C-alpha positions in Angstrom: -0.6 23.5 -11.9 2.1 25.1 -9.6 -0.5 27.8 -8.6 -2.8 24.7 -8.1 -0.4 22.9 -5.8 0.6 26.4 -3.8 -3.2 27.1 -3.3 -3.8 23.5 -1.7 -0.6 23.6 0.5 -2.0 27.1 2.0 -5.2 25.2 2.3 -3.5 22.5 4.3 -1.6 25.0 6.6 -4.9 26.8 7.2 -6.7 23.6 8.3 -3.9 22.6 10.4 -3.8 26.1 12.3 -7.6 26.0 12.6 -7.9 22.3 13.8 -5.1 22.4 16.1 -6.9 25.4 17.8 -10.5 23.9 17.9 -9.6 20.2 18.6 -9.0 19.4 22.2 -7.0 16.3 23.6 -8.9 13.5 25.2 -7.7 11.7 28.5 -8.6 8.4 27.5 -5.6 6.7 25.7 -7.9 4.2 23.9 -9.5 6.9 22.3 -7.8 8.8 19.3 -6.9 12.1 19.5 -9.0 14.4 17.1 -6.1 16.1 15.3 -2.6 14.9 14.5 0.3 16.8 12.6 3.7 16.3 12.1 7.0 15.3 9.8 7.5 12.1 7.9 10.5 10.6 6.4 11.3 7.3 4.7 11.9 5.6 1.1 10.2 4.8 -1.7 10.6 2.4 -4.8 9.1 3.3 -8.1 8.6 1.2 -11.2 7.4 2.3 -14.7 4.5 0.1 -16.3 3.4 -0.1 -19.9 4.9 -0.1 -23.1 8.6 -0.7 -24.0 9.7 -0.8 -20.0 12.3 -3.4 -20.4 15.6 -2.4 -18.8 13.5 -0.2 -16.5 14.0 -1.5 -12.8 12.9 0.0 -9.3 15.2 2.0 -7.5 14.9 3.2 -3.7 14.8 6.8 -3.0 14.6 9.1 0.1 11.1 11.0 0.6 9.9 13.4 3.2 7.4 15.8 4.2 4.3 16.8 6.4 1.2 15.3 7.4 -2.0 16.2 9.0 -5.3 14.3 9.8 -8.8 15.3 11.6 -11.5 13.4 12.6 -14.5 14.2 10.4 -17.2 12.0 12.2 -18.4 10.5 15.7 -16.5 7.1 14.8 -12.5 7.5 14.3 -13.0 8.4 10.8 -10.0 10.8 9.7 -9.3 12.9 6.6 -5.3 13.2 6.1 -3.6 15.7 3.5 -0.1 15.6 3.0 2.6 17.4 1.1 5.9 15.4 0.2 8.9 15.2 -1.9 8.8 12.2 -4.2 11.2 10.9 -6.4 9.7 8.8 -9.2 13.0 7.7 -10.8 14.2 4.4 -11.9 17.4 2.4 -12.7 18.3 1.7 -16.2 21.5 -0.7 -16.1 24.0 -1.7 -13.6 25.2 1.6 -13.2 23.0 4.3 -14.6 19.5 5.8 -13.3 16.9 8.5 -14.1 15.4 10.7 -11.4 12.2 12.4 -11.3 11.9 14.9 -8.7 8.3 15.6 -7.6 6.0 17.5 -5.2 3.1 15.1 -4.1 -0.5 15.7 -2.0 -2.1 12.8 -0.7 -5.6 13.3 0.3 -6.8 10.1 2.3 -9.5 8.6 4.4 -8.5 6.4 7.6 -10.1 4.6 10.2 -8.1 4.2 13.7 -8.4 0.8 15.3 -7.5 1.1 19.0 -5.5 -2.4 19.9 -3.4 -1.0 23.0 -3.3 2.0 25.2 -1.9 4.7 22.8 -1.5 2.4 19.9 -3.8 2.4 17.0 -3.6 0.8 13.5 -5.1 3.1 10.7 -5.5 1.5 7.4 -6.2 4.2 4.7 -7.0 4.9 1.0 -7.6 7.7 -1.2 -5.7 9.8 -4.1 -2.7 11.6 -4.5 -1.9 14.5 -7.1 1.9 14.9 -8.2 3.5 17.8 -10.1 7.1 16.6 -11.4 10.0 19.6 -11.8 12.3 17.4 -13.4 11.3 14.2 -15.5 13.5 11.3 -16.8 14.2 10.7 -20.4 11.0 9.1 -22.4 8.3 10.8 -19.8 6.7 13.8 -21.4 4.4 15.0 -18.5 4.9 16.8 -15.1 1.8 15.8 -13.8 0.4 12.8 -12.1 -2.5 11.2 -10.1 -3.8 8.0 -9.0 -5.0 6.0 -6.1 -3.2 5.6 -2.6 -3.5 2.7 -0.3 -1.9 1.0 2.7 -2.1 1.0 6.3 -0.3 3.2 9.3 0.4 2.6 12.9 0.1 5.5 15.7 2.2 4.9 18.9 2.4 8.1 21.1 3.8 10.7 19.2 5.3 8.1 16.3 3.5 7.2 13.2 4.9 4.4 11.0 3.1 4.2 7.3 3.4 1.6 4.5 1.4 1.7 1.2 1.3 1.9 -2.4 0.6 4.5 -4.8 -0.9 3.5 -8.2 -0.8 6.0 -10.9 -3.6 6.3 -13.2 -2.2 9.1 -15.9 -0.3 8.2 -18.9 2.9 9.7 -18.6 4.2 8.3 -21.8 5.7 10.0 -24.9 6.6 8.6 -28.3 9.5 6.0 -28.5 11.3 4.1 -31.3 10.1 0.8 -31.4 12.9 -0.3 -34.0 10.9 0.8 -37.1 9.2 4.0 -36.3 8.2 6.3 -33.5 4.8 5.3 -31.8 3.0 6.5 -28.7 3.9 5.1 -25.4 1.6 4.1 -22.5 3.4 4.5 -19.4 2.3 4.8 -15.7 4.0 4.8 -12.1 3.4 2.5 -9.2 5.4 3.2 -6.0 5.8 1.7 -2.7 6.7 3.6 0.3 7.6 3.1 3.9 7.8 6.3 6.2 8.3 7.0 10.0 7.4 10.3 11.5 6.7 12.4 14.5 3.5 14.5 15.5 4.3 17.4 17.4 0.5 18.4 17.5 -2.1 16.3 18.7 -0.2 13.9 20.3 -0.2 12.7 23.9 
């Protein structure tokens, strides 16, 4: 899995370099630039759902990474790729919490809607893959995937994104239900909000 994530990251950087060289900026500030690339940072709040999740509560963690998108049609339809640090941790009681440090790669499709000069609203949907290099107690798997959806705003070089990652992979191991050990169904649901700065492909 590590090799796959490294290969995807290398492909992302190659795409960014090629796209930045080929896509020329448009002068009309009501037409989106055909390529954007920059940094992102913000917060996430994750919750586990499934069997025996009582006492597991959401907890906010920082997130950050890189993102790019590029136009793929005559209409303002874009494909976006990211590489982010995520924490799928949770709160277990008033004092304790578990962390789950992860590298995540989302791939989304978005439509850029102009609402004012240099201001675009971008609803998006897609998928994510994540590799967990530090999992909390009770979570046996180090890989996760699911559906990502939300909405972004581009204003000049600034970006704002809010959305939700719906985990589809069963991360659960065995747990003791009071009388015996049974298999656990466990999945993630993560809200995120980020702010970013595009150093390429912005006016």
